[in-house]
C-alpha positions as CSV (number, residue, x, y, z in Angstrom):
1,M,0.0,0.0,0.0
2,N,1.2,3.5,-0.8
3,D,1.7,6.0,2.1
4,I,-1.1,8.3,1.0
5,K,-2.9,10.5,3.5
6,K,-4.4,13.3,1.4
7,I,-5.9,13.2,-2.1
8,G,-7.5,15.7,-4.4
9,V,-10.2,15.5,-7.1
10,L,-10.9,17.9,-10.0
11,T,-13.1,18.0,-13.1
12,S,-11.6,19.5,-16.3
13,G,-12.6,20.3,-19.9
14,G,-16.2,20.0,-21.0
15,D,-18.7,18.9,-18.3
16,S,-20.6,15.7,-18.7
17,P,-23.5,14.1,-16.8
18,G,-22.2,11.7,-14.1
19,M,-19.2,13.9,-13.1
20,N,-20.9,14.6,-9.7
21,A,-21.5,10.8,-9.2
22,C,-17.8,10.3,-9.8
23,I,-16.8,13.1,-7.4
24,R,-19.0,11.5,-4.8
25,A,-17.4,8.1,-5.2
26,V,-13.9,9.5,-5.0
27,V,-14.7,11.5,-1.8
28,R,-16.4,8.6,0.0
29,T,-13.9,6.0,-1.1
30,G,-11.1,8.2,0.0
31,I,-12.6,8.7,3.4
32,H,-13.2,4.9,3.6
33,H,-9.4,4.5,3.2
34,G,-8.8,7.1,5.9
35,F,-7.6,9.8,3.5
36,E,-8.4,13.5,3.7
37,V,-10.0,14.6,0.4
38,F,-9.8,18.0,-1.2
39,G,-11.9,19.2,-4.1
40,I,-10.1,21.5,-6.5
41,K,-12.4,24.0,-8.2
42,R,-12.3,25.0,-11.9
43,G,-10.0,22.2,-13.0
44,Y,-6.3,22.9,-13.6
45,N,-7.0,26.6,-13.1
46,G,-7.9,25.8,-9.5
47,L,-4.6,24.0,-9.0
48,I,-2.7,27.0,-10.2
49,H,-4.8,29.6,-8.3
50,D,-5.1,27.6,-5.0
51,E,-8.8,26.9,-5.1
52,F,-8.7,23.9,-2.7
53,V,-11.6,23.0,-0.5
54,K,-11.8,20.2,2.1
55,L,-14.6,17.7,1.3
56,E,-16.4,15.5,3.9
57,S,-18.9,12.7,3.2
58,H,-21.8,15.1,3.7
59,S,-20.2,17.5,1.1
60,V,-21.2,15.1,-1.6
61,S,-24.7,14.3,-0.4
62,N,-27.6,14.7,-2.8
63,I,-25.4,15.2,-5.9
64,I,-25.5,11.9,-7.6
65,Q,-28.6,12.9,-9.6
66,R,-27.3,16.3,-10.6
67,G,-25.8,17.1,-14.0
68,G,-22.7,19.3,-14.5
69,T,-20.1,19.4,-11.8
70,I,-20.2,20.9,-8.3
71,L,-16.4,21.6,-8.6
72,K,-16.9,23.6,-11.7
73,T,-14.7,23.1,-14.7
74,A,-12.5,25.0,-17.2
75,R,-10.0,24.7,-19.9
76,S,-6.7,26.1,-18.6
77,M,-4.3,27.9,-20.9
78,E,-2.0,28.5,-18.0
79,F,-1.6,24.8,-17.3
80,M,-0.3,24.4,-20.8
81,E,2.8,26.4,-19.8
82,Y,5.5,25.0,-17.5
83,E,5.3,27.9,-15.1
84,G,1.6,27.2,-14.6
85,R,2.2,23.6,-13.9
86,K,5.1,24.4,-11.5
87,Q,2.7,26.7,-9.5
88,A,0.1,23.9,-9.5
89,Y,2.7,21.5,-8.0
90,K,3.6,24.0,-5.4
91,N,0.0,24.3,-4.3
92,L,-0.4,20.5,-4.2
93,K,2.7,20.3,-1.9
94,K,1.5,23.3,0.2
95,H,-1.7,21.4,1.0
96,G,0.2,18.2,1.6
97,L,-1.6,16.2,-1.2
98,D,-0.2,12.8,-2.1
99,G,-2.3,11.9,-5.1
100,L,-4.9,13.3,-7.5
101,V,-7.9,12.0,-9.4
102,V,-8.8,13.9,-12.5
103,I,-12.1,13.5,-14.3
104,G,-12.2,14.6,-17.9
105,G,-11.2,13.8,-21.5
106,N,-8.4,14.0,-23.9
107,G,-7.0,17.4,-22.9
108,T,-7.3,16.5,-19.2
109,F,-5.2,13.4,-19.6
110,T,-2.7,15.1,-21.8
111,G,-2.1,17.7,-19.1
112,A,-1.9,15.0,-16.4
113,D,0.6,12.9,-18.4
114,I,2.9,15.9,-18.8
115,F,2.6,16.8,-15.1
116,I,3.5,13.3,-14.0
117,H,6.6,13.3,-16.1
118,E,7.7,16.7,-14.9
119,F,6.9,16.4,-11.1
120,D,6.6,12.6,-10.5
121,F,3.2,13.2,-8.8
122,P,0.6,10.3,-8.6
123,I,-2.5,10.9,-10.7
124,M,-5.3,8.6,-11.8
125,G,-8.0,9.5,-14.3
126,T,-11.6,8.7,-15.0
127,P,-13.1,9.4,-18.5
128,G,-15.7,12.2,-18.2
129,T,-16.8,13.3,-21.7
130,I,-20.0,12.9,-23.7
131,D,-17.9,12.3,-26.9
132,N,-16.9,8.7,-26.0
133,D,-13.7,9.2,-28.0
134,L,-11.2,7.8,-25.4
135,Y,-9.3,4.6,-26.0
136,G,-9.4,2.2,-23.1
137,T,-13.1,2.2,-22.2
138,D,-16.2,1.1,-23.9
139,M,-18.2,4.0,-22.6
140,T,-17.2,7.3,-21.1
141,I,-19.0,9.1,-18.3
142,G,-21.9,11.1,-19.7
143,Y,-22.1,9.4,-23.1
144,D,-25.2,7.4,-22.3
145,T,-27.1,10.4,-21.0
146,A,-26.1,12.5,-24.0
147,L,-27.4,9.7,-26.3
148,N,-30.8,9.7,-24.5
149,T,-31.0,13.5,-24.7
150,V,-30.4,13.4,-28.4
151,M,-32.9,10.6,-28.9
152,E,-35.6,12.5,-27.1
153,A,-34.9,15.6,-29.1
154,V,-35.0,13.7,-32.4
155,D,-38.3,12.1,-31.4
156,K,-39.8,15.5,-30.8
157,I,-38.4,17.0,-34.0
158,R,-39.7,14.0,-36.0
159,D,-43.3,14.9,-34.9
160,T,-42.9,18.4,-36.5
161,A,-41.1,17.0,-39.6
162,D,-43.9,14.6,-40.2
163,S,-46.6,17.2,-39.6
164,H,-45.1,19.6,-42.2
165,N,-43.5,17.1,-44.6
166,R,-40.0,18.6,-43.8
167,L,-36.5,17.2,-44.0
168,F,-34.6,18.1,-40.8
169,F,-30.8,18.1,-40.5
170,I,-29.9,17.7,-36.9
171,E,-26.3,18.5,-35.8
172,V,-25.0,16.6,-32.7
173,M,-21.8,17.0,-30.6
174,G,-18.8,14.7,-30.6
175,R,-16.0,17.0,-31.7
176,D,-14.1,14.8,-34.3
177,A,-15.9,11.6,-33.3
178,G,-19.2,10.2,-34.7
179,F,-20.2,8.0,-31.7
180,I,-23.1,10.2,-30.6
181,A,-24.3,10.6,-34.2
182,L,-24.2,6.9,-35.0
183,R,-26.0,5.5,-32.0
184,S,-28.5,8.3,-31.7
185,G,-29.2,8.0,-35.4
186,I,-30.0,4.4,-35.0
187,A,-32.1,5.0,-31.9
188,G,-34.0,7.8,-33.6
189,G,-34.5,6.0,-36.8
190,A,-32.7,8.6,-38.9
191,E,-32.8,8.4,-42.7
192,D,-29.1,9.0,-42.9
193,I,-26.1,9.6,-40.5
194,L,-23.1,11.7,-41.5
195,I,-20.0,11.2,-39.4
196,P,-16.3,12.2,-39.6
197,E,-15.0,8.6,-39.7
198,T,-16.5,8.0,-43.2
199,V,-16.2,10.1,-46.4
200,T,-19.5,11.9,-47.2
201,Y,-20.2,12.4,-50.9
202,I,-23.0,14.9,-51.3
203,E,-23.9,13.3,-54.6
204,D,-24.7,10.0,-52.8
205,L,-26.9,11.9,-50.3
206,I,-28.7,13.7,-53.1
207,T,-29.3,10.4,-55.0
208,M,-30.7,8.8,-51.8
209,L,-33.1,11.7,-51.3
210,E,-34.1,11.8,-55.0
211,T,-34.7,8.0,-55.4
212,G,-35.5,5.9,-52.3
213,F,-36.4,8.8,-50.0
214,R,-38.7,10.8,-52.3
215,K,-40.6,7.7,-53.4
216,N,-41.3,6.3,-50.0
217,K,-41.3,9.2,-47.5
218,Q,-42.5,12.8,-47.2
219,S,-40.4,13.7,-44.1
220,G,-37.2,12.7,-42.6
221,I,-34.2,13.2,-40.2
222,I,-30.6,13.4,-41.2
223,I,-28.1,13.3,-38.3
224,V,-24.9,15.2,-38.8
225,A,-21.9,15.0,-36.5
226,E,-20.4,18.4,-35.8
227,G,-17.0,17.4,-37.1
228,E,-18.3,16.0,-40.4
229,E,-16.1,17.0,-43.3
230,L,-18.7,18.9,-45.3
231,G,-18.9,21.5,-42.5
232,G,-21.8,20.6,-40.3
233,A,-25.6,20.6,-40.6
234,F,-26.0,24.1,-42.1
235,E,-23.5,23.4,-44.9
236,V,-25.0,20.0,-45.7
237,A,-28.6,21.4,-45.7
238,K,-27.4,24.3,-48.0
239,K,-25.9,21.9,-50.5
240,V,-29.0,19.8,-50.5
241,K,-31.2,22.8,-51.0
242,E,-29.1,23.9,-54.0
243,K,-29.6,20.6,-55.7
244,L,-33.2,19.9,-54.5
245,P,-34.9,23.4,-54.2
246,D,-38.4,21.8,-53.8
247,Y,-37.4,20.2,-50.4
248,D,-38.7,22.0,-47.3
249,T,-35.5,21.8,-45.2
250,R,-34.8,22.8,-41.6
251,V,-31.6,22.7,-39.5
252,T,-31.5,22.1,-35.7
253,I,-28.2,22.4,-33.8
254,L,-28.7,20.6,-30.5
255,G,-25.5,22.1,-29.0
256,H,-24.9,22.2,-25.3
257,I,-28.3,20.7,-24.4
258,Q,-26.5,17.4,-24.9
259,R,-24.1,18.1,-22.0
260,G,-26.7,18.9,-19.3
261,G,-29.4,17.0,-17.4
262,S,-29.6,14.4,-14.8
263,P,-27.3,11.4,-15.6
264,S,-28.9,8.1,-16.6
265,S,-28.7,5.1,-14.3
266,Y,-26.0,3.7,-16.5
267,D,-23.8,6.8,-16.1
268,R,-24.4,7.0,-12.4
269,I,-23.2,3.4,-11.9
270,L,-20.3,3.8,-14.4
271,A,-19.1,7.0,-12.7
272,S,-19.5,5.6,-9.2
273,T,-17.5,2.4,-10.2
274,L,-14.7,4.3,-11.9
275,G,-14.3,6.9,-9.1
276,Y,-14.2,4.0,-6.5
277,V,-11.6,2.1,-8.6
278,A,-9.4,5.2,-9.2
279,V,-9.0,5.9,-5.5
280,N,-8.3,2.2,-4.8
281,A,-5.6,2.4,-7.6
282,L,-3.9,5.4,-6.0
283,A,-3.9,3.5,-2.6
284,E,-2.3,0.6,-4.3
285,G,0.5,2.8,-5.8
286,R,-0.8,3.0,-9.4
287,R,-0.4,6.3,-11.3
288,G,-0.6,7.7,-14.8
289,E,-3.5,5.6,-15.9
290,M,-7.1,6.1,-17.0
291,V,-9.6,3.7,-15.4
292,G,-12.2,2.4,-17.8
293,M,-14.6,-0.5,-18.4
294,V,-13.9,-2.9,-21.3
295,N,-16.2,-5.8,-21.8
296,K,-17.7,-5.1,-18.3
297,E,-14.3,-5.5,-16.7
298,V,-12.2,-2.8,-15.1
299,A,-9.3,-1.7,-17.4
300,Y,-6.3,0.4,-16.8
301,T,-4.9,2.4,-19.8
302,P,-1.8,4.6,-19.6
303,F,-2.7,8.2,-20.2
304,E,-0.4,8.3,-23.3
305,K,-2.2,5.4,-24.8
306,A,-5.7,6.6,-24.0
307,I,-4.8,9.9,-25.7
308,K,-2.9,8.8,-28.8
309,H,-4.7,5.6,-29.8
310,H,-7.7,6.1,-32.0
311,K,-11.0,4.6,-30.9
312,D,-12.6,3.0,-34.0
313,I,-16.2,3.4,-35.0
314,N,-18.2,0.1,-35.1
315,Q,-18.3,-0.6,-38.8
316,E,-21.0,-3.3,-38.4
317,M,-23.2,-0.9,-36.6
318,L,-22.7,1.7,-39.3
319,K,-23.6,-1.0,-41.9
320,M,-26.7,-1.8,-39.9
321,A,-27.7,1.8,-39.7
322,R,-27.7,2.1,-43.5
323,V,-29.7,-1.1,-44.0
324,L,-32.3,0.0,-41.4
325,S,-32.7,3.5,-42.8
326,S,-33.5,2.3,-46.4
């Protein structure tokens, strides 16, 4: 066992539903081990500007059902510079912390990896991002809730599309990954799904709309991932309108609505499990790893590998989506 007495927890980057459940698990597991636990507000900015707060078991009562993060979050430009990281290390030592759990995504783990190499400080990570783009876990914290949010929105928009015989282009989040688009498109019965992982030929989309779609349907939904190469939903809709001026097209950008809301039961359980495991890992002397779940089993992936390895889209699921939308 490592000689750990005090640990910290922070959330960094974009918020995701389930972060609070993970914070709760870190705090209560830490207390179970006899550790003092400190929350660091506003991510890495809080490390630099000394925003440390002592957390007790009651500090995390009644938060498991809340979206967002009680610790707040931010993207820190200062932490990208050595002087910022040096100040963060000084503050960790000032408060006597022996380990840290960071909850976030790609940028969060990139910063943690650099920090470990520079200052030899124990850090474990849990994957908190709706994008589901991290290698080393089947699902990230917040992804399931985001999918449900998109699906509910698509269902509502489809009612309007059907009532007015309109073709809706719905843009969803995911940065450069199409995981939200693919699964929400299948769940929402979308007529087509455009994602960054596959080349989109506007001619193919036009052909689909002119032949199969126009003959069989009067309304429809096209899901577009925000990182899609044609430039997002507005650009795709514009190109379709140029070729098919008779279509009544509309665009909806779901935006940050996908990040908010009460986490699903799946996300609450996932976040609780990963927070619990991350603290146990620190207690056992592990460091520099993201804790994930692969095939329903706990998996430890070095930060460097979680960041650099590309998580592949499920090609069979993509094929299925095309078959079911025809």
